[in-house]
N, C-alpha and C positions, 0 to 999 in steps of 0.2 A: 645233556639235556640242559633247559633254562630252569631258567630259571633265572631260572631266575630267580623275589625277597624283600623286615623293616621294624618302626618304633612310634609310638604315639602316646598322645594325652589319654583317650579312653584305652583303660585297659592297663596301663601304666608299664607299658611292655619294655624293661629297663636293658635293651641289649646295645648300649653304644660301643660295646666292644666286639660287636658280632663280624667285621672285619679287622683284619690286622695286616697292616700296609707294611710292604718291605721297601727297601732304599728306592727314593726317588720317585715314590708315588704322588707328593704333595700336590701343591698349586690348588687354585681355586679358594671357592668360599670367601669370596669379598663380602664388604658390607653393604651392598646396594640392597635396597629395598623393594619389594616385589611390585611395585607400582611403577617401577620404570622398565617394566616387561621383559628383565633379563632374568625375574626369578630368583634374585642372588647370585648370578653368575659372576664369573671374575673378568669377562671381555668387555665390558662396558657398552654391551650393544652395538660392538662393531660389525659388519658383516663384508662378506667376499663372495665372488661368483659361484665357484664350484668345489665341493670336497670330493675326490675320487677315492674310493675305497676299494681293498679286494678283501675278500672273504670266501669261506666254505659256504656249502649250499643250505638256506634255510628250510625249514620244513614244510611252511605255509606263508602265505601274505595273506591272511584273513583272521580278523581279530578272535574270532571265535573258534580257531583252530591252531593257530601256531602256537608252540610250545618250546622253541629252542632260542638260546642267546642270540644265533646267528639272524634271526626276525626280530627279536624283543628289542635290542639293542637298538636300532634302527625306526623301527614301527613305534616306539614308545610316543614319538613325535608327530603320528600321523593320526591316530586312534585314540581316544581318551575316555576315562569315566567320569564318575560323579566325583570320585577323590584320587589324589594321586600324591607324589612324593615332593618335597622340597628340592629345586636345583641347587644344592650347595654339594661341596666335597666334604668329606669325614660324616660323623654322626648325625649333624643336622641333616644331612640329606635324606635320613630313615624317617624324618616327620611327615606325617600326612597332612594335607590341606587340601581344599576344595579346588575341584578343576571345574567340572560342567555344574555342578551344585554351587550355590551362592554363597554358603555357608557350611560347616560341618553340620551332621545331621543331630535331631533333636532325639534322644535314645531314651525309652522308658527305664524306669527304676528296675526292672525285672530283665532288662537287657534282651529283650525278645521284640522291640517295636523300634524301627528306624525311620524319621521323616526327614525326607529332603524338599528343597524347591531348587529348581533349575535356574540358573543367570537368565536375566532378560535378553531378547533377541539374538539367541544363539544361532547360528547358522552352519550348516554343512559346506563342504566345499563346492556343491553344484549349487549354491544359494537357497536350497531349501530349508525351512525352520527346523530346528530340532525340539522334539516335544516331550513330553512326560512319558507317554505311552512306548516311545521310542526303547526306552530302557525295557520295558517289560518284554516288547519284541524281541530284544537282542538277547535276555535272558533264555527266553523260549526258542528262539533261532538255535542257540547253543545245545538244548537237549534233542532238538530235532535233527541236529548234524552228528548227534553222538560225539561231541565235543570231548576232548581228553580234560577239559576243565568242569565237566559237570558235577562231579562230586562234591566240588567247592560248595554248591547250591543247596545240598542234600537238606539243609535245614530250615529252607525257606517252605512256609506253610502252604501244602498243596503238591508239593514236590515228589515227598518219598510215600513209601505205603502203599498197600493194593489199591489200584485206581488211580495213583498218583501220576502227576504229568510226567515224571520220569519214565513210567512203565507205560504211558499210553500214548503220550506226546499230543494229545487231542483237548480240546479248550483251552483253557487258560491256568496259569499258576495263580491261584485264589489268593496267595501271601502276598503278592504284588499289587498294589491298589494305583493308579494314575488318575492323573486330572489334569487334561492339557492346557485348559482354559487358566488354570490356578498355578500350572507350571508345577505340580506336586507329586511328589513319589513316596509312597509307604511301604516299606517292607517288612512283613511279620514272621517270626521266626518260630517254630515248634520249640523251641528250647535256646537258650543262650548258647553265643558261640564266640569264645574270647578274641578271635583272631577275624572277626566279620568283617572289620573295617579294612582290612590288608587285603580280603577277597576281593571287596569292591575296587580296589585299586589294581585288580588282575587284569590283563589283556581281555579275558573271556567275559569281563563285564563292561567292555568297552562299547559304547553306543553306535549302533548302525542305523539307518534310516528302515523305519517298518515298511516292508516289503521286499527287503533283500532277501533274494532265495537262499532257503535254507540249503545250500550246497558249496563246496569250495570254489570260492570267488578270488582266489588268488591270481588270474589273470584277465580278471575283469574288475579292475579296483573299484573297493567301495567308497564311497563320499566319506570324506574325514571331518573331524572337529578339531584336530590339532593344528599347529603352524605349518604342518607339509601335508601333501599328499602324494600316494602311489600314483604315479604317471604310467609306468608300464613295469611289467614283471615277465621274464622270459626263463623257465625253469633251467637249470644248470648254465645259465648264459649271465643272467643280471637282472638289476631293476634299478629305476629311477624315482628320484623324490623331487618334488617341484614345491613352489610355496602355495599355499593354500590361499587363494585370492579372498575369501570371507574369514579370515581369521582376524587379523585387524585387531589384534589384542584381546579377542574375545573372552580370553581365559587369563586375566591378569598374572596368575600364578605360575604360568608356563613361559618360559623364556620364548621370544618371538623366533629364534633359530639364527644363526650366522651365515651359514651359506645359503646362496640363493636354489643352489642345486646339489642334490647329491648323487652320483652316479657311482654305482657298484657293480664290479666285476665278480663273479663268482671263479675263484681259482682254488682247487682242492689242493694243489701241490704246494706245501708251505716253502720250499725253495723257489720255486716260481714267483710267489706272491711277495715273498721276503726280496727278490731281485727287482722286481716293479717299484717298490718303495723306494730301495737303495739307487736306483736310475731316476728317481722322482718322475716316474710314469704313473704312480698312484701316491696319495699321501699319506694313507693309512693302511696297515697291516693288521687286519682282526685275527689271521693264523697264528698260532705260535710261532715264536722265530725257531728254525730247525736248530738242535743241538749242535750241530757242526759250524752253525753261523752265528751262535751265540758270543763266543768271544769277540768276532770281528765287529758284532755288533755293539757290544760294550767296551771296545777299545776304540774303535774309529767313529762310531756312532752314538757314543754314549748319551749326549744332549739328547738326542731324537728317540731314547730306548726308556721306557718306564717298566718296572717289574712290581707285579703286586700278589697278594694272598688274599682271595675274598672266600666267603663262605661256601665250600663245595665238598664234595666227597666223591672219589671215584670208588669203584665196586664191581666185583662180579657177580652177576645175579645167578643163583642157582634156581632152578623149577623145583619146589618143596612140594609139587603135586605128582610128580611123575618118575619114575626110575631114572637114574639111580639116585637122585639129590632127593626123593621123599625120604630118604634114611638120614637120620641125623648123624650117624657116625661117618657117612660119606661127605656129607657137608664140612663136619669136621676135620675131616682128611685134607679136604683143599685149604681149610683156613690154616692149618699146618704146613701145605705142600707148596705155598709161596713164599718167594723171600720179597717182602716188602720193601726193604733197603735196595735189593739188587733191580727191582723195577724201577725204582725213582734214578739211580744212579745210572743205571744200564741203559733206559729206555728215555727217561725225562730230563735227561742232564743234571740233574741234582735239582731240578725246581720243583720241589715238593717237599712234605714230610709224611713220612708213614704214619698210617692211623689202623685201629682196629675197631675205633668207635663209629656208628653210622653218622651221629651229629657231630658237626665238625667244633674245633676248639674256638673259644670265644663268646660261645652261649656260657649263661648263667648254669643252663643244666647238665652242662658236659663234666663229665668224671672220666677221665682217661681210663681205658680198657688196657689190659696188658696179659691177655691170655693164652696167647698163641705164640710160640718160638718156631721159627724155621726148622723144620724137623722131616726130612724125608722119611726116615725109618718110621718114625711114628705115624706118618700119613699114609705107609703103605700098610702098616699094621691094621690100622681104622678101615681101610678099603677091604683088607681081608674080612676083618670082623663083620663089616657090613654085606658081606656076602653078595657084592658089588663087582667084584675084580673081574675085568676082561669085558666089561660092559662098553658099548658103542656110546658116545656123547658128543652130540651136534653142538659145536662151540661156536656162538656167532659173535659178528662183530664187523666194524665198518672196514672197507677196503681200502682206505689210503690213512697216511700219516701214522703219527705213534699209536693211535686207537688201534690200528691194525697191527701194530707190532706187540702190543700188550695183550692184545687177542691170542695172537701167535703163540706168546710166552705163556698164556693160560693152556693152551691145548699143548704145548711142551710138557709141563709140569704133570697134566693130568696123565699124559701117556708114561710119565716117569712113574706115577702113584698108581698103576695098575689099570688105566682106562684106554679105550681106543677112541681117541679123539677124531672128530671130523671137522673140519674148519668150513665155514658157511659164511662169507663175507661179502658184505653188501653194500650197493650205493649210500653216501649218506642220506639222501634225500628221503628213502625209503626205510631205513636203518629201523628207526624206533617204532614206526607204524608196525614194521614185519614182528619184531619182537614182542609187541603189545597187542599181537593177535594170537589168540587162543589156540588157533587152527596152526599155528606155525611148530608149535609143542618144542620151542626151544629148550634146551637142557640147562645150559652154561652161557653165559653171554656177558661182553663189555657193556657198562652204562656208567653214567655218572648223574650227578645231581649238583646245580647252583642253585641259592635259596630263590624263592619267589619273594619271599618277606621272613624276617628273623624271628621266626617262632617254631617250636617243636613240632606244631602239627603239620607244617610244611614239609616236614619230613617224614614224621613215624604215620599221621594220617593219610597223605596224598602217596606214600610209596611203599608202605609195609603194613597197612589196614588191611586185613582179609575180607572185610566188610566193603571195601571199594573196588575189589576186583571185578573186571569187565571182560567180556567176552573181545571187544576190539578197544583199540586206543587206551590199552591197560597200562596203568603209570607203575603198575606193581608185576612186572615179567617174571619175577622170581614165586609167584603165586603164594607170597608169605602170607599165611593164616594161621594165627596161634589164638584160639579162642578168647583165653585168659587175657592175652594183652589186648587182642582186639576191643574187649570189657573194659581195659583201663584206659586204653586212649579214648575210648567214648565217653568214658567218666570225665576225663581231663578236658577234653574238648569243651565242655561246658562251665569250665572255669576262667573267670574274666580277668583276674591278677595272677601274676606269678611270683609268689612268695617262695620263701625257702622250701616250705614243705612239700609244694607243687614241683618246684625246679628238682626236689630229691625222688619225686615220683617218675619224672621223665627220665632222671638219670637211669632208674632202675629198668624202665622199658628199653632203653637203649642196651643196657646188659642182658636182660633178659632175652631180645630177639638177637644180640651178636655171640652170644656166651652160651647161656642156659640153653638155647634153642639153636643157636648155630645156623641161624636162618640166612645169612648173607655174609661176602667176602669183602669188606671194605679195606683198602689197601696204600690211600694216599688220598692228602689235601696238596691240592695242584699248585704252582704260582703260574700267574701268566704274564706274558708280556705285550706292550702296546708298542707300537713301531710306527714312527713317523718319518714322513720325507723332511728334507732339509726346507722345505718352503712352508710348513708349519711353524707358529709362533709356539714354543712351548711354555711361555709364560702364563699362557690361557689354559694349561692342563688342568683339566677338573675329573676327579675320579669318583663317581657316584656309587653308594651303597648297594644300589637297585640295577642303575641301568650302566655301571662299569663306565666307560671314558664317556663324557658328557658332551658329545659332539655337536650338540647345540649351541654352545657358548664357547666352541674354539675359536682360534683366531688364524690367520695366514700372516706373513711377515708382507 
């Protein structure tokens, strides 16, 4: 999953170390001002005809629906919101700045009222004006579509509670007040939320025209506000982005974009995608370089390879609501029954570091957990103690690449400790929707998370708060629901500042969920690869804390 992920003046979220880069990740971050329409990029405003990329399947191409990095990295230049991120490498990239809004909002002293004014003369790619009321429509559209992002907006007045918009999907959200003639947007919250500006930078808050159907429009491109627009998308085949003819620097804090076109081919096989780039048939491989090709990439194409570690956690979700993993001893057995080091070395080619924390290293709230050792004997004993030995377990995972291999590893370990696993491998395009549907009744499953923004709420509230479990588009597929921890997350959600006491409370949430209640099985913080053709000019390489490789400021030789 995405996500995707941040830092800002309001709330003083001091997370400049949220991303720890490995060798060769540098570049970018020049000193150009945003007034030159490069957003602080390093390519000096150069353009070139076409960028060709290969990647795995995105989930959607609709801003109120997509939630995978495969979509986010590219679509962040298509649709935009009131605020967004500075286009610079390193910690500076985590700073928010106004996008469609002409300035950062005026926020009330109690943190419950946000007032924005749109920039003047904004237009969509189809030439129609951007209106303040479009923001309200976009948020309401997300609810009408059962978007996976609606939980982020639960604090807006009129959304929650009996008869609220989240329940009825009728009328309007009372806490969003707009005036088209004055270009103003006011957002009223029921209670303060320390990460609310981050939320407004998410794709789910990106603005689309009023009247856009409240159904998946992936193959019927929605007019855009960014420097590019989606020209076409064919599921499992590819998509094409072209320049938005009405952008013309209408958002000076966003780079105008270097390539005139972006042509994406969906290639799920990482060996095939790697070969395309080696042969200069594509310019960028979004897929991970295969383990058996990594030595070649490092030795023969070292100048074209970048390795990075960003804020992510790979974990196995266990369904806490149904047998066998509604039993804590069964969940503990799995934590003892997997060899984290073996997963990283044997499957991921050493590109990762083992973890037992849900929160990644680099966060100020991170306190390393070391509660489990790989111990098959102990795991078998716990399975016997739980009374669940011999039970069947449906093990879900993607049907390709390293995700498939690690799912198969999980199934093998479950068999070794006393269960009868049944593999359920699915296509990438439907995988997360399937395990996020309660009707599936998945018992054990592969999943991962890349930060939307660097705040603990993006991990524990989005993924492990029992109050946010939904029937479909469920981001908590393990149905983790610990009432005492839910209560603490809700209390911490109201805290505007991350001081030492608050950081310690978040660290305890991590420990309580991973150790005290053993709800989940985190095993790795993965390192990623960016691999480029010899036609790309790597002096322009810029890695962004939220959108990863910042292709909009790239260069070709």
